[in-house]
N, C-alpha and C positions, 0 to 999 in steps of 0.2 A: 581220097586224099590220104597218103601215107604219113605215118607216125613224124616223121622228120618235117614235112610240109605242115603239118597239123600244129605242132609246139611253135614253129616260127611264125606262123599264123596267129595264134594266140599272144605271142609274145608281140608282134607288130600291131594287133588290136591295142594292145594296153599302151605300147608307146605312142601309138596314134591318138589315143585319149589324152595323154600327156601334152602332146606337141598341140592338139586342138584347144584343150584349156589356155594353153600358153597362149596361142595366136587370138584366140577370142577377148582375152583380156588385155590386149596390147602389149603382152610381154611381161605381165605380172603373174606370178605364180601363185594359184589361190589355194592350193594344199602345202603345208610343210614337208610332206613325203615327196614332193616333187623337187624341192631341193636338196633333200636327201640324195634322191636318185642323181641330180646333177653333179653333187660333191664325189659321190662314190664313182660315177663316170670319169671324173677328173683323175680319182687315185689311180683307176684301170689305166687309162693313158700314162701317167706316171709310173707304169711299170711294178705297181704292188704286186707282191705275192699274199699278203696277208691283209685284209680290211676288217676294221672293227666298228661295228655300231651300237652305242648305248644310248638309250631313251630313258630318262627318268621323268615321269608323269605323275605330280604328286599335287592333289587337292589341298591336304592337309599345309604343304608348303608353298603352295599357289606359285608353282614353277612347272615349266617345261623345260628341261634341258636334254640337249642332244649332242654326244659326242661322237665324232667320226676321225678315227686314226687308221694311217696307212703306212707300210713301210717302204714306200715308193723312192723316187728319186730326191725328192723334197725340195725346197725353195731357199734361195739366197734371202738374207734380210731385206735386201732391195728389193727383191719380187715379193715378199711377203707384204710389204707396205704399198706396192702398186695394184694386188689382185683384186682390192676392195675399191678401186678407182673404177666406176662406171665407163671411163672412157680408155681403159686399158685392156688389150686382150694379146693372147699370144696366137690368137686365130688370124688366118689369112683372108679368110672369108667373110669374116664379120668386123667392122671398125668398132663398136661398143661392145664391150663385154657385159655380161648381164646377171650372171649366177650368183657370185658372192657379194657383189654390191648391192643386189636386191635383197639377199638374205640379210645382211647387215642392216639395212633399211628396215626390213621386216623386224627384226630384233629389237632394233632402238626404238620403234614406234609402239612396242609393248614394253617399255620400261626394263628392256633385256639389253643384251650384248654379243658380239660375235668375236672372238679371240681366235687366232691362228698362231701356232707354234710349228715353227717349220726348220729342219736343217739338211742341207746338202748330202746326200748319201746315206741319209737316216729314214726319212720319212716326214710326214704332216700330221697334225692333229689339230681338229676344228672343234671349238666349243661355243655351241649357241645355248643362250638363255632367253626364255620368254615368260613374260609374266602370264601365268596360267588363265585368269579370269579377264585378262584386258579385252575390251570389246573389239580391238584392231586385231587380236590375233587370228591367224587363218587356222583352221582345222588341221588336225594331223594328216588325216587322208587315210586312203587304203593302204596299210602297210603290207597287207598278204600281197597286191599286185605289184607293189614296190620292190619286196623282196624277191618275189619269182622273177621279176624282169632283171635285177641285178644278179642274181644266179645264173641265168640264162645266157646273160652277157661277160662272164667270168672265164677266162683261159689261164690256166697256170697261176691261179691265185684263189684263196679260200676265204670264207665269209664267217665272222662270228657276229651275230646280231642278239643284243640282249635287251629286253624290255623290262621296265620296272614301274610299279604303282605303289600305292599305299597298301593295295591288297595282296601283292604277291609279285613275282616275277618270273620269266620263262627265257631260255636261251636257245638259239638255232646255231649249230656249227656245222658247216658244211663237211668238215673232215669226219665228225662222226657220222653225218648222213651217209657219207662215201663209205664207210665201214659197213653200215647196216645194209647198204645196197649191195656189198659184195661182189663188186665189178659191173654192176648195173649202171647206166648213166643216170647221172644226177639231171641232165637235160631232157631226158624222156618226157613227153608230153603228161602221162600219169603222174610221174614224180613233181612236175612243176605245179600241178594242179593240186596236187596233195600239199605241197610246201605253202602255196597261197591259202588254203583251207586252214591247214595246222598254225599259221601266223595270225590269220584273222580269228579264229576260234579262241586261241590262247590271249589275244590282245582284249578281244571281248570280257573272257573270264577273269582278267585280272583288272578291267576298268569298270566293272559294274559297281554301282554304289551298294 
């Protein structure tokens, strides 16, 4: 198996895991990272050239906040009102939209909220808030897998991912990574696996009590 086939196989295995988990639960996303992946894929479809993910995970403040911002084509005010309706979708292959309505429900189930700010031609920002210790809050999930999958899906688009906790923070920026690679492909299998490990190691280091 050559390098190209290998990294595609790795990425398909990860995507397959998300799809299987989604189907096994009758459409319910059991990890918040699956929602993050879903939103970012929407940003990619919206022709974003920059996507920013900020996660604030605080025991002290008892919150888990997620902000996802893109500079894609954006949405009208009317569209923003519709996208959290579970019976609305722009897709022709599925009658019922699931991603944002499910995320909204998940947030509200944990005494939180989902807010969407968008402007045509400027982009979209999605703010999610969860009560951290709420019994109904899903786990964040494997951010290493999620970020690796996102990066391998990007074309002509950069990603800035920042993760903050009470113990510290770290940032991953694909522009900086590409500078370090000095012409090497960020989609190389070894680079993708390093990204996965780098993210998971840093998340673990700043979430230890």
